[in-house]
C-alpha positions in Angstrom: 173.8 47.3 4.7 170.3 49.1 3.2 169.1 52.2 5.1 165.7 50.4 6.0 167.7 47.9 7.9 169.1 50.4 10.3 166.0 52.4 10.9 164.2 48.8 11.5 167.4 47.8 13.8 167.1 50.7 15.8 163.0 50.8 16.5 163.2 47.1 17.3 166.5 48.2 19.6 164.9 51.0 21.5 161.1 48.9 21.8 162.9 46.3 23.5 164.7 47.9 25.8 162.0 50.1 27.0 160.1 46.8 27.4 163.2 45.8 29.7 162.8 49.0 31.5 159.6 49.0 32.4 158.4 46.6 34.8 154.8 46.9 33.5 155.9 45.4 29.8 156.8 42.0 29.3 160.1 41.6 26.5 158.6 38.5 24.6 155.4 40.3 24.5 157.3 43.4 23.5 158.5 41.2 20.5 154.9 39.6 19.9 153.2 42.9 19.7 156.6 43.8 17.1 155.7 41.0 15.2 151.8 41.5 14.6 152.2 44.9 13.7 154.7 44.4 11.5 152.4 42.1 9.8 149.3 43.9 9.8 150.9 46.5 8.0 153.2 44.3 5.7 149.4 42.4 4.5 148.6 45.7 2.9 150.7 45.4 0.2 151.6 41.6 0.3 149.4 38.3 -0.1 149.5 36.2 2.5 151.1 33.7 0.4 153.9 35.9 -0.1 154.4 36.6 3.8 154.3 32.9 4.8 157.3 32.9 1.8 159.3 35.4 3.0 158.9 34.3 6.7 160.3 30.8 5.7 163.1 31.9 3.7 164.0 34.0 6.8 163.8 31.5 9.1 165.9 29.6 7.2 168.3 32.3 6.9 168.4 33.4 10.5 171.8 33.4 12.0 173.4 34.2 8.6 175.7 37.7 8.7 173.3 39.5 6.3 170.1 39.7 4.1 170.4 40.1 0.8 168.4 43.4 -0.4 166.0 43.5 -3.5 164.2 46.1 -4.9 161.3 45.8 -7.1 161.5 47.5 -10.4 
């Protein structure tokens, strides 16, 4: 598994744990905040159409063991 996925999993786990432990936070709202922040960052380098396609693919693949990482040339 690519190192990027390890970093992403760790960041998400830390944010979700913090939301669970802080009574002023909500776990679902933290998920929304993470998704919003990620999409905003990704829109700087991708088109809406590219992101929509990637999101559709990810939703179709949800629950599978691994996501195949391809790197641009």
